[in-house]
N, CA, C and O atoms as a GROMACS GRO file, in nm:
protein
  580
    1MET      N    1   8.310  11.584   7.644
    1MET     CA    2   8.336  11.523   7.790
    1MET      C    3   8.232  11.511   7.923
    1MET      O    4   8.193  11.627   7.939
    2LYS      N    5   8.186  11.449   7.997
    2LYS     CA    6   8.101  11.485   8.066
    2LYS      C    7   8.139  11.566   8.211
    2LYS      O    8   8.259  11.575   8.236
    3ALA      N    9   8.055  11.619   8.294
    3ALA     CA   10   8.069  11.694   8.405
    3ALA      C   11   8.152  11.617   8.503
    3ALA      O   12   8.243  11.672   8.564
    4GLY      N   13   8.119  11.473   8.521
    4GLY     CA   14   8.223  11.424   8.608
    4GLY      C   15   8.351  11.382   8.577
    4GLY      O   16   8.438  11.376   8.663
    5GLN      N   17   8.370  11.349   8.454
    5GLN     CA   18   8.485  11.358   8.356
    5GLN      C   19   8.595  11.460   8.388
    5GLN      O   20   8.712  11.453   8.424
    6ARG      N   21   8.515  11.552   8.360
    6ARG     CA   22   8.582  11.699   8.387
    6ARG      C   23   8.639  11.715   8.526
    6ARG      O   24   8.748  11.771   8.544
    7LEU      N   25   8.557  11.661   8.635
    7LEU     CA   26   8.591  11.685   8.765
    7LEU      C   27   8.672  11.612   8.807
    7LEU      O   28   8.724  11.641   8.914
    8ALA      N   29   8.718  11.476   8.730
    8ALA     CA   30   8.787  11.393   8.767
    8ALA      C   31   8.941  11.439   8.675
    8ALA      O   32   9.040  11.396   8.734
    9ARG      N   33   8.967  11.499   8.574
    9ARG     CA   34   9.075  11.558   8.532
    9ARG      C   35   9.113  11.661   8.630
    9ARG      O   36   9.229  11.671   8.669
   10GLY      N   37   9.018  11.737   8.672
   10GLY     CA   38   9.090  11.869   8.764
   10GLY      C   39   9.150  11.771   8.856
   10GLY      O   40   9.272  11.776   8.866
   11VAL      N   41   9.072  11.662   8.942
   11VAL     CA   42   9.148  11.607   9.023
   11VAL      C   43   9.266  11.560   9.007
   11VAL      O   44   9.346  11.593   9.095
   12ALA      N   45   9.313  11.479   8.907
   12ALA     CA   46   9.422  11.381   8.853
   12ALA      C   47   9.536  11.491   8.838
   12ALA      O   48   9.654  11.463   8.858
   13ARG      N   49   9.488  11.634   8.798
   13ARG     CA   50   9.587  11.738   8.800
   13ARG      C   51   9.642  11.781   8.932
   13ARG      O   52   9.757  11.818   8.956
   14LEU      N   53   9.550  11.771   9.005
   14LEU     CA   54   9.565  11.863   9.177
   14LEU      C   55   9.649  11.721   9.203
   14LEU      O   56   9.767  11.751   9.189
   15LEU      N   57   9.639  11.599   9.231
   15LEU     CA   58   9.680  11.529   9.297
   15LEU      C   59   9.793  11.469   9.219
   15LEU      O   60   9.849  11.375   9.276
   16THR      N   61   9.836  11.502   9.108
   16THR     CA   62   9.969  11.472   9.051
   16THR      C   63  10.053  11.611   9.099
   16THR      O   64  10.171  11.589   9.127
   17SER      N   65  10.020  11.711   9.108
   17SER     CA   66  10.094  11.831   9.149
   17SER      C   67  10.128  11.831   9.302
   17SER      O   68  10.201  11.905   9.366
   18LEU      N   69  10.056  11.732   9.337
   18LEU     CA   70  10.088  11.711   9.507
   18LEU      C   71  10.196  11.587   9.528
   18LEU      O   72  10.234  11.550   9.639
   19GLY      N   73  10.238  11.529   9.398
   19GLY     CA   74  10.329  11.397   9.377
   19GLY      C   75  10.257  11.260   9.380
   19GLY      O   76  10.325  11.158   9.394
   20HIS      N   77  10.118  11.253   9.366
   20HIS     CA   78  10.017  11.153   9.338
   20HIS      C   79  10.065  11.093   9.236
   20HIS      O   80  10.147  11.156   9.170
   21ALA      N   81  10.034  10.975   9.201
   21ALA     CA   82  10.031  10.888   9.096
   21ALA      C   83   9.866  10.846   9.099
   21ALA      O   84   9.817  10.756   9.167
   22ALA      N   85   9.788  10.947   8.997
   22ALA     CA   86   9.634  10.921   9.013
   22ALA      C   87   9.580  10.826   8.884
   22ALA      O   88   9.652  10.813   8.785
   23LEU      N   89   9.464  10.769   8.893
   23LEU     CA   90   9.445  10.653   8.820
   23LEU      C   91   9.285  10.651   8.800
   23LEU      O   92   9.216  10.583   8.877
   24ALA      N   93   9.228  10.722   8.700
   24ALA     CA   94   9.071  10.726   8.724
   24ALA      C   95   9.025  10.613   8.662
   24ALA      O   96   9.080  10.538   8.582
   25GLU      N   97   8.844  10.611   8.742
   25GLU     CA   98   8.779  10.461   8.679
   25GLU      C   99   8.838  10.346   8.728
   25GLU      O  100   8.844  10.251   8.650
   26PHE      N  101   8.880  10.336   8.830
   26PHE     CA  102   8.939  10.212   8.878
   26PHE      C  103   8.825  10.125   8.933
   26PHE      O  104   8.717  10.174   8.965
   27VAL      N  105   8.852   9.997   8.943
   27VAL     CA  106   8.756   9.897   8.961
   27VAL      C  107   8.807   9.800   9.104
   27VAL      O  108   8.842   9.683   9.089
   28PRO      N  109   8.807   9.852   9.210
   28PRO     CA  110   8.828   9.791   9.331
   28PRO      C  111   8.825   9.628   9.363
   28PRO      O  112   8.917   9.558   9.407
   29SER      N  113   8.711   9.597   9.332
   29SER     CA  114   8.620   9.509   9.353
   29SER      C  115   8.479   9.512   9.271
   29SER      O  116   8.420   9.611   9.228
   30GLY      N  117   8.439   9.357   9.261
   30GLY     CA  118   8.325   9.372   9.178
   30GLY      C  119   8.213   9.476   9.253
   30GLY      O  120   8.194   9.502   9.371
   31GLY      N  121   8.156   9.516   9.140
   31GLY     CA  122   8.055   9.596   9.125
   31GLY      C  123   8.102   9.764   9.217
   31GLY      O  124   8.034   9.865   9.237
   32LEU      N  125   8.202   9.741   9.243
   32LEU     CA  126   8.250   9.956   9.275
   32LEU      C  127   8.354   9.994   9.130
   32LEU      O  128   8.401   9.925   9.039
   33ARG      N  129   8.359  10.116   9.159
   33ARG     CA  130   8.420  10.173   8.998
   33ARG      C  131   8.433  10.300   9.102
   33ARG      O  132   8.336  10.372   9.127
   34VAL      N  133   8.566  10.319   9.161
   34VAL     CA  134   8.606  10.514   9.172
   34VAL      C  135   8.611  10.515   9.104
   34VAL      O  136   8.630  10.431   9.016
   35ASP      N  137   8.583  10.705   9.108
   35ASP     CA  138   8.636  10.792   8.974
   35ASP      C  139   8.766  10.847   8.996
   35ASP      O  140   8.816  10.896   8.895
   36VAL      N  141   8.832  10.853   9.096
   36VAL     CA  142   8.986  10.893   9.131
   36VAL      C  143   9.046  10.783   9.239
   36VAL      O  144   8.989  10.758   9.346
   37ILE      N  145   9.135  10.737   9.207
   37ILE     CA  146   9.213  10.632   9.309
   37ILE      C  147   9.347  10.722   9.278
   37ILE      O  148   9.352  10.794   9.179
   38SER      N  149   9.472  10.708   9.387
   38SER     CA  150   9.545  10.764   9.375
   38SER      C  151   9.655  10.722   9.488
   38SER      O  152   9.611  10.694   9.600
   39ILE      N  153   9.784  10.716   9.467
   39ILE     CA  154   9.869  10.688   9.565
   39ILE      C  155   9.955  10.781   9.608
   39ILE      O  156  10.026  10.839   9.526
   40SER      N  157   9.961  10.810   9.744
   40SER     CA  158  10.053  10.930   9.750
   40SER      C  159  10.238  10.907   9.743
   40SER      O  160  10.286  10.796   9.719
   41PRO      N  161  10.301  10.996   9.762
   41PRO     CA  162  10.432  10.944   9.757
   41PRO      C  163  10.477  10.858   9.886
   41PRO      O  164  10.574  10.782   9.890
   42LYS      N  165  10.383  10.885   9.992
   42LYS     CA  166  10.412  10.783  10.129
   42LYS      C  167  10.326  10.684  10.119
   42LYS      O  168  10.278  10.624  10.216
   43GLY      N  169  10.304  10.662  10.004
   43GLY     CA  170  10.261  10.543   9.966
   43GLY      C  171  10.079  10.490  10.010
   43GLY      O  172  10.032  10.377  10.022
   44GLU      N  173   9.996  10.660  10.028
   44GLU     CA  174   9.857  10.603  10.129
   44GLU      C  175   9.801  10.602  10.015
   44GLU      O  176   9.866  10.662   9.930
   45ILE      N  177   9.684  10.547   9.972
   45ILE     CA  178   9.595  10.534   9.886
   45ILE      C  179   9.468  10.624   9.946
   45ILE      O  180   9.414  10.614  10.056
   46TRP      N  181   9.429  10.737   9.812
   46TRP     CA  182   9.334  10.779   9.832
   46TRP      C  183   9.229  10.757   9.744
   46TRP      O  184   9.260  10.697   9.642
   47VAL      N  185   9.078  10.800   9.760
   47VAL     CA  186   8.961  10.760   9.670
   47VAL      C  187   8.889  10.877   9.688
   47VAL      O  188   8.843  10.919   9.794
   48VAL      N  189   8.881  10.935   9.562
   48VAL     CA  190   8.796  11.069   9.563
   48VAL      C  191   8.708  10.989   9.427
   48VAL      O  192   8.747  10.928   9.328
   49GLU      N  193   8.547  11.030   9.489
   49GLU     CA  194   8.419  11.075   9.424
   49GLU      C  195   8.408  11.205   9.392
   49GLU      O  196   8.423  11.305   9.462
   50CYS      N  197   8.373  11.185   9.245
   50CYS     CA  198   8.339  11.335   9.142
   50CYS      C  199   8.177  11.340   9.125
   50CYS      O  200   8.114  11.273   9.042
   51LYS      N  201   8.131  11.419   9.206
   51LYS     CA  202   7.972  11.457   9.209
   51LYS      C  203   7.974  11.608   9.175
   51LYS      O  204   8.033  11.703   9.225
   52SER      N  205   7.880  11.597   9.064
   52SER     CA  206   7.897  11.716   8.955
   52SER      C  207   7.716  11.751   8.993
   52SER      O  208   7.673  11.820   8.901
   53CYS      N  209   7.648  11.734   9.057
   53CYS     CA  210   7.546  11.757   9.105
   53CYS      C  211   7.453  11.728   9.260
   53CYS      O  212   7.485  11.628   9.324
   54ARG      N  213   7.355  11.806   9.306
   54ARG     CA  214   7.301  11.722   9.362
   54ARG      C  215   7.237  11.562   9.388
   54ARG      O  216   7.248  11.476   9.476
   55ALA      N  217   7.162  11.577   9.253
   55ALA     CA  218   7.071  11.433   9.201
   55ALA      C  219   7.197  11.345   9.200
   55ALA      O  220   7.192  11.251   9.279
   56ASP      N  221   7.306  11.355   9.131
   56ASP     CA  222   7.464  11.292   9.146
   56ASP      C  223   7.492  11.266   9.268
   56ASP      O  224   7.529  11.150   9.284
   57PHE      N  225   7.487  11.336   9.371
   57PHE     CA  226   7.498  11.262   9.512
   57PHE      C  227   7.438  11.190   9.594
   57PHE      O  228   7.469  11.086   9.652
   58VAL      N  229   7.315  11.278   9.596
   58VAL     CA  230   7.164  11.154   9.643
   58VAL      C  231   7.195  11.056   9.556
   58VAL      O  232   7.281  10.982   9.603
   59SER      N  233   7.161  11.028   9.454
   59SER     CA  234   7.150  10.885   9.384
   59SER      C  235   7.298  10.793   9.465
   59SER      O  236   7.270  10.685   9.516
   60ASP      N  237   7.389  10.822   9.470
   60ASP     CA  238   7.504  10.754   9.498
   60ASP      C  239   7.463  10.657   9.644
   60ASP      O  240   7.455  10.701   9.758
   61ARG      N  241   7.445  10.539   9.607
   61ARG     CA  242   7.407  10.477   9.750
   61ARG      C  243   7.579  10.386   9.744
   61ARG      O  244   7.562  10.291   9.821
   62LYS      N  245   7.685  10.379   9.702
   62LYS     CA  246   7.790  10.286   9.699
   62LYS      C  247   7.881  10.329   9.778
   62LYS      O  248   7.942  10.246   9.845
   63TRP      N  249   7.920  10.495   9.793
   63TRP     CA  250   8.051  10.551   9.852
   63TRP      C  251   8.069  10.508   9.942
   63TRP      O  252   8.191  10.493   9.952
   64GLN      N  253   7.994  10.455  10.065
   64GLN     CA  254   8.077  10.418  10.176
   64GLN      C  255   8.128  10.240  10.163
   64GLN      O  256   8.194  10.180  10.248
   65ASN      N  257   8.078  10.187  10.036
   65ASN     CA  258   8.197  10.068  10.051
   65ASN      C  259   8.289  10.118   9.977
   65ASN      O  260   8.363  10.023   9.951
   66TYR      N  261   8.339  10.238   9.914
   66TYR     CA  262   8.486  10.298   9.895
   66TYR      C  263   8.571  10.295  10.043
   66TYR      O  264   8.691  10.275  10.063
   67LEU      N  265   8.487  10.316  10.116
   67LEU     CA  266   8.582  10.321  10.274
   67LEU      C  267   8.734  10.216  10.261
   67LEU      O  268   8.852  10.251  10.260
   68GLU      N  269   8.668  10.064  10.252
   68GLU     CA  270   8.742  10.007  10.264
   68GLU      C  271   8.878   9.963  10.153
   68GLU      O  272   8.936   9.857  10.131
   69PHE      N  273   8.889  10.071  10.110
   69PHE     CA  274   8.961  10.054   9.955
   69PHE      C  275   9.075  10.156   9.961
   69PHE      O  276   9.166  10.160   9.879
   70CYS      N  277   9.060  10.242  10.074
   70CYS     CA  278   9.133  10.335  10.114
   70CYS      C  279   9.183  10.382  10.218
   70CYS      O  280   9.148  10.348  10.331
   71ASP      N  281   9.298  10.494  10.183
   71ASP     CA  282   9.339  10.550  10.364
   71ASP      C  283   9.267  10.668  10.404
   71ASP      O  284   9.262  10.709  10.520
   72ARG      N  285   9.204  10.730  10.290
   72ARG     CA  286   9.170  10.878  10.296
   72ARG      C  287   9.066  10.850  10.192
   72ARG      O  288   9.076  10.776  10.094
   73PHE      N  289   8.949  10.933  10.237
   73PHE     CA  290   8.811  10.956  10.101
   73PHE      C  291   8.800  11.081  10.118
   73PHE      O  292   8.820  11.149  10.219
   74PHE      N  293   8.758  11.122   9.979
   74PHE     CA  294   8.762  11.258   9.926
   74PHE      C  295   8.667  11.261   9.818
   74PHE      O  296   8.682  11.202   9.712
   75TRP      N  297   8.530  11.358   9.861
   75TRP     CA  298   8.425  11.414   9.730
   75TRP      C  299   8.487  11.540   9.676
   75TRP      O  300   8.514  11.650   9.724
   76ALA      N  301   8.497  11.490   9.572
   76ALA     CA  302   8.561  11.631   9.447
   76ALA      C  303   8.410  11.725   9.422
   76ALA      O  304   8.310  11.654   9.414
   77VAL      N  305   8.395  11.822   9.412
   77VAL     CA  306   8.276  11.888   9.340
   77VAL      C  307   8.325  12.061   9.289
   77VAL      O  308   8.434  12.111   9.315
   78ASP      N  309   8.211  12.127   9.212
   78ASP     CA  310   8.302  12.191   9.172
   78ASP      C  311   8.232  12.327   9.288
   78ASP      O  312   8.186  12.314   9.401
   79GLY      N  313   8.248  12.442   9.210
   79GLY     CA  314   8.247  12.578   9.285
   79GLY      C  315   8.064  12.598   9.344
   79GLY      O  316   8.017  12.636   9.451
   80ASP      N  317   8.000  12.550   9.209
   80ASP     CA  318   7.859  12.570   9.257
   80ASP      C  319   7.775  12.447   9.329
   80ASP      O  320   7.655  12.473   9.344
   81PHE      N  321   7.816  12.322   9.375
   81PHE     CA  322   7.809  12.241   9.465
   81PHE      C  323   7.769  12.295   9.585
   81PHE      O  324   7.855  12.365   9.639
   82PRO      N  325   7.630  12.280   9.662
   82PRO     CA  326   7.588  12.226   9.773
   82PRO      C  327   7.679  12.191   9.886
   82PRO      O  328   7.642  12.095   9.954
   83GLU      N  329   7.761  12.233   9.911
   83GLU     CA  330   7.897  12.137   9.997
   83GLU      C  331   7.834  12.137  10.142
   83GLU      O  332   7.905  12.073  10.219
   84ASP      N  333   7.740  12.182  10.192
   84ASP     CA  334   7.663  12.127  10.324
   84ASP      C  335   7.599  11.977  10.281
   84ASP      O  336   7.535  11.932  10.376
   85LEU      N  337   7.599  11.908  10.189
   85LEU     CA  338   7.541  11.818  10.167
   85LEU      C  339   7.623  11.686  10.223
   85LEU      O  340   7.584  11.586  10.283
   86LEU      N  341   7.727  11.720  10.188
   86LEU     CA  342   7.833  11.647  10.201
   86LEU      C  343   7.899  11.580  10.335
   86LEU      O  344   7.948  11.670  10.403
   87PRO      N  345   7.914  11.462  10.388
   87PRO     CA  346   7.947  11.456  10.480
   87PRO      C  347   8.074  11.522  10.579
   87PRO      O  348   8.170  11.572  10.520
   88GLU      N  349   8.072  11.522  10.663
   88GLU     CA  350   8.171  11.647  10.741
   88GLU      C  351   8.326  11.555  10.770
   88GLU      O  352   8.440  11.601  10.767
   89GLU      N  353   8.293  11.447  10.792
   89GLU     CA  354   8.400  11.334  10.838
   89GLU      C  355   8.458  11.294  10.697
   89GLU      O  356   8.542  11.204  10.708
   90THR      N  357   8.444  11.321  10.612
   90THR     CA  358   8.513  11.277  10.475
   90THR      C  359   8.581  11.402  10.413
   90THR      O  360   8.550  11.514  10.454
   91GLY      N  361   8.706  11.381  10.282
   91GLY     CA  362   8.772  11.499  10.244
   91GLY      C  363   8.693  11.570  10.165
   91GLY      O  364   8.574  11.539  10.154
   92LEU      N  365   8.753  11.696  10.084
   92LEU     CA  366   8.681  11.764  10.006
   92LEU      C  367   8.794  11.823   9.901
   92LEU      O  368   8.903  11.858   9.947
   93ILE      N  369   8.768  11.832   9.771
   93ILE     CA  370   8.855  11.836   9.709
   93ILE      C  371   8.752  11.973   9.591
   93ILE      O  372   8.680  11.918   9.507
   94ARG      N  373   8.750  12.088   9.589
   94ARG     CA  374   8.690  12.170   9.452
   94ARG      C  375   8.750  12.200   9.359
   94ARG      O  376   8.831  12.294   9.358
   95ALA      N  377   8.719  12.114   9.247
   95ALA     CA  378   8.759  12.140   9.104
   95ALA      C  379   8.719  12.134   8.990
   95ALA      O  380   8.612  12.074   8.975
   96ASP      N  381   8.781  12.187   8.878
   96ASP     CA  382   8.714  12.177   8.793
   96ASP      C  383   8.797  12.128   8.663
   96ASP      O  384   8.897  12.059   8.682
   97SER      N  385   8.764  12.156   8.554
   97SER     CA  386   8.876  12.080   8.446
   97SER      C  387   9.026  12.086   8.478
   97SER      O  388   9.107  11.995   8.488
   98TRP      N  389   9.038  12.198   8.488
   98TRP     CA  390   9.180  12.220   8.472
   98TRP      C  391   9.263  12.237   8.608
   98TRP      O  392   9.373  12.292   8.614
   99GLY      N  393   9.196  12.186   8.709
   99GLY     CA  394   9.283  12.162   8.847
   99GLY      C  395   9.177  12.158   8.939
   99GLY      O  396   9.054  12.159   8.929
  100GLY      N  397   9.268  12.153   9.043
  100GLY     CA  398   9.156  12.164   9.186
  100GLY      C  399   9.225  12.205   9.319
  100GLY      O  400   9.337  12.256   9.311
  101GLU      N  401   9.161  12.183   9.458
  101GLU     CA  402   9.213  12.266   9.567
  101GLU      C  403   9.159  12.151   9.658
  101GLU      O  404   9.049  12.098   9.643
  102LEU      N  405   9.249  12.119   9.755
  102LEU     CA  406   9.228  12.040   9.820
  102LEU      C  407   9.158  12.128   9.957
  102LEU      O  408   9.250  12.189  10.013
  103VAL      N  409   9.047  12.149  10.014
  103VAL     CA  410   8.977  12.212  10.097
  103VAL      C  411   9.016  12.171  10.260
  103VAL      O  412   9.071  12.229  10.354
  104ARG      N  413   8.955  12.032  10.234
  104ARG     CA  414   8.968  11.958  10.361
  104ARG      C  415   9.023  11.800  10.382
  104ARG      O  416   8.948  11.707  10.350
  105LEU      N  417   9.130  11.779  10.427
  105LEU     CA  418   9.203  11.621  10.419
  105LEU      C  419   9.061  11.565  10.469
  105LEU      O  420   8.979  11.625  10.539
  106GLY      N  421   9.050  11.409  10.406
  106GLY     CA  422   8.996  11.329  10.480
  106GLY      C  423   9.088  11.267  10.573
  106GLY      O  424   9.208  11.245  10.555
  107PRO      N  425   8.993  11.232  10.709
  107PRO     CA  426   9.046  11.172  10.791
  107PRO      C  427   9.142  11.036  10.718
  107PRO      O  428   9.127  10.987  10.605
  108GLU      N  429   9.236  11.000  10.817
  108GLU     CA  430   9.314  10.860  10.767
  108GLU      C  431   9.247  10.737  10.848
  108GLU      O  432   9.197  10.758  10.959
  109SER      N  433   9.247  10.616  10.793
  109SER     CA  434   9.198  10.486  10.812
  109SER      C  435   9.284  10.436  10.746
  109SER      O  436   9.268  10.442  10.624
  110ARG      N  437   9.403  10.370  10.796
  110ARG     CA  438   9.481  10.277  10.740
  110ARG      C  439   9.419  10.110  10.698
  110ARG      O  440   9.362  10.017  10.756
  111LEU      N  441   9.463  10.139  10.579
  111LEU     CA  442   9.420   9.940  10.498
  111LEU      C  443   9.517   9.870  10.581
  111LEU      O  444   9.629   9.905  10.618
  112ALA      N  445   9.455   9.769  10.602
  112ALA     CA  446   9.528   9.613  10.618
  112ALA      C  447   9.643   9.593  10.502
  112ALA      O  448   9.638   9.603  10.380
  113ALA      N  449   9.737   9.564  10.583
  113ALA     CA  450   9.866   9.557  10.470
  113ALA      C  451   9.814   9.496  10.337
  113ALA      O  452   9.804   9.550  10.226
  114ALA      N  453   9.778   9.347  10.383
  114ALA     CA  454   9.704   9.247  10.274
  114ALA      C  455   9.633   9.312  10.168
  114ALA      O  456   9.654   9.272  10.053
  115ARG      N  457   9.540   9.422  10.191
  115ARG     CA  458   9.465   9.476  10.096
  115ARG      C  459   9.523   9.583  10.037
  115ARG      O  460   9.489   9.618   9.924
  116ARG      N  461   9.642   9.663  10.128
  116ARG     CA  462   9.726   9.734  10.028
  116ARG      C  463   9.828   9.646   9.916
  116ARG      O  464   9.869   9.660   9.800
  117SER      N  465   9.838   9.574  10.001
  117SER     CA  466   9.969   9.480   9.849
  117SER      C  467   9.839   9.503   9.749
  117SER      O  468   9.826   9.594   9.668
  118ARG      N  469   9.751   9.400   9.776
  118ARG     CA  470   9.663   9.378   9.649
  118ARG      C  471   9.634   9.489   9.605
  118ARG      O  472   9.700   9.503   9.502
  119LEU      N  473   9.560   9.595   9.627
  119LEU     CA  474   9.552   9.709   9.529
  119LEU      C  475   9.672   9.749   9.478
  119LEU      O  476   9.679   9.728   9.357
  120MET      N  477   9.798   9.814   9.542
  120MET     CA  478   9.908   9.830   9.471
  120MET      C  479   9.896   9.747   9.382
  120MET      O  480   9.840   9.810   9.292
  121ARG      N  481   9.916   9.617   9.339
  121ARG     CA  482   9.967   9.556   9.260
  121ARG      C  483   9.864   9.567   9.129
  121ARG      O  484   9.913   9.581   9.017
  122GLU      N  485   9.740   9.560   9.145
  122GLU     CA  486   9.636   9.602   9.096
  122GLU      C  487   9.615   9.775   9.009
  122GLU      O  488   9.585   9.805   8.894
  123ILE      N  489   9.637   9.830   9.092
  123ILE     CA  490   9.702   9.937   9.053
  123ILE      C  491   9.787   9.957   8.903
  123ILE      O  492   9.775   9.994   8.786
  124ALA      N  493   9.867   9.911   8.987
  124ALA     CA  494  10.026   9.877   8.909
  124ALA      C  495   9.976   9.830   8.745
  124ALA      O  496   9.995   9.886   8.637
  125ARG      N  497   9.892   9.682   8.786
  125ARG     CA  498   9.876   9.618   8.680
  125ARG      C  499   9.768   9.703   8.557
  125ARG      O  500   9.790   9.697   8.436
  126VAL      N  501   9.668   9.768   8.608
  126VAL     CA  502   9.552   9.837   8.512
  126VAL      C  503   9.621   9.969   8.463
  126VAL      O  504   9.567  10.024   8.367
  127SER      N  505   9.758  10.039   8.530
  127SER     CA  506   9.803  10.147   8.537
  127SER      C  507   9.861  10.099   8.346
  127SER      O  508   9.818  10.145   8.240
  128THR      N  509   9.966   9.994   8.370
  128THR     CA  510  10.039   9.946   8.261
  128THR      C  511   9.960   9.929   8.162
  128THR      O  512   9.982   9.995   8.061
  129LEU      N  513   9.855   9.840   8.165
  129LEU     CA  514   9.772   9.810   8.019
  129LEU      C  515   9.750   9.934   7.972
  129LEU      O  516   9.792   9.975   7.863
  130ARG      N  517   9.657  10.022   8.081
  130ARG     CA  518   9.595  10.114   7.982
  130ARG      C  519   9.722  10.202   7.903
  130ARG      O  520   9.721  10.245   7.788
  131LEU      N  521   9.824  10.214   7.999
  131LEU     CA  522   9.971  10.281   7.914
  131LEU      C  523   9.988  10.219   7.790
  131LEU      O  524  10.015  10.286   7.690
  132PHE      N  525   9.969  10.054   7.786
  132PHE     CA  526  10.026  10.015   7.646
  132PHE      C  527   9.910  10.007   7.554
  132PHE      O  528   9.937   9.971   7.440
  133GLN      N  529   9.773  10.037   7.584
  133GLN     CA  530   9.706  10.037   7.524
  133GLN      C  531   9.709  10.192   7.461
  133GLN      O  532   9.662  10.202   7.348
  134ALA      N  533   9.754  10.296   7.515
  134ALA     CA  534   9.725  10.403   7.427
  134ALA      C  535   9.866  10.433   7.333
  134ALA      O  536   9.897  10.509   7.242
  135THR      N  537   9.931  10.325   7.414
  135THR     CA  538  10.079  10.308   7.288
  135THR      C  539  10.045  10.214   7.158
  135THR      O  540  10.079  10.255   7.047
  136ASP      N  541   9.982  10.097   7.171
  136ASP     CA  542   9.956   9.981   7.071
  136ASP      C  543   9.803   9.948   7.127
  136ASP      O  544   9.783   9.868   7.219
  137PRO      N  545   9.680  10.034   7.046
  137PRO     CA  546   9.550   9.990   7.098
  137PRO      C  547   9.512   9.799   7.052
  137PRO      O  548   9.436   9.717   7.104
  138LEU      N  549   9.618   9.789   6.919
  138LEU     CA  550   9.564   9.638   6.880
  138LEU      C  551   9.676   9.536   6.961
  138LEU      O  552   9.690   9.419   6.923
  139GLY      N  553   9.754   9.591   7.074
  139GLY     CA  554   9.809   9.476   7.117
  139GLY      C  555   9.789   9.411   7.256
  139GLY      O  556   9.847   9.318   7.313
  140VAL      N  557   9.690   9.491   7.291
  140VAL     CA  558   9.668   9.482   7.430
  140VAL      C  559   9.523   9.383   7.418
  140VAL      O  560   9.413   9.429   7.389
  141SER      N  561   9.550   9.248   7.446
  141SER     CA  562   9.432   9.173   7.467
  141SER      C  563   9.369   9.106   7.592
  141SER      O  564   9.278   9.024   7.581
  142ALA      N  565   9.426   9.148   7.720
  142ALA     CA  566   9.362   9.160   7.839
  142ALA      C  567   9.269   9.248   7.857
  142ALA      O  568   9.270   9.360   7.808
  143SER      N  569   9.170   9.195   7.940
  143SER     CA  570   9.084   9.323   7.962
  143SER      C  571   9.131   9.435   8.091
  143SER      O  572   9.177   9.424   8.205
  144VAL      N  573   9.086   9.556   7.994
  144VAL     CA  574   9.151   9.678   8.112
  144VAL      C  575   9.060   9.703   8.168
  144VAL      O  576   8.961   9.723   8.098
  145SER      N  577   9.045   9.715   8.302
  145SER     CA  578   8.966   9.783   8.397
  145SER      C  579   8.966   9.953   8.422
  145SER      O  580   8.893  10.003   8.507
   0.00000   0.00000   0.00000
């Protein structure tokens, strides 16, 4: 398992402990793939980008495009990551393979109702297809993003 995947697993565990429904590697729009997207108990959509090292963060040219697909945006990093690189106006989660800690809540920027509705439907569709694929790998004929 790669470093980013280990962070995503810890983030998903943290978010689940907070009552969220988390989904890894979700495509909100063509050309974009978020590491973790979640729906909070209040219906907020959070996006978490996992960064395993300085080079991983510096090479990320798309993260600002994710802001239009969430109510709150977060970075997830491990304890060795130089956190001073991360923009202060974003949320921060410190994580490892086993869990995470919410360090800083990202500011709220409410999604438009139409976009929220579309994202909720797509998250539900992808989650259901992945669950079906996990229980019946030969039964899924649709593309699972």
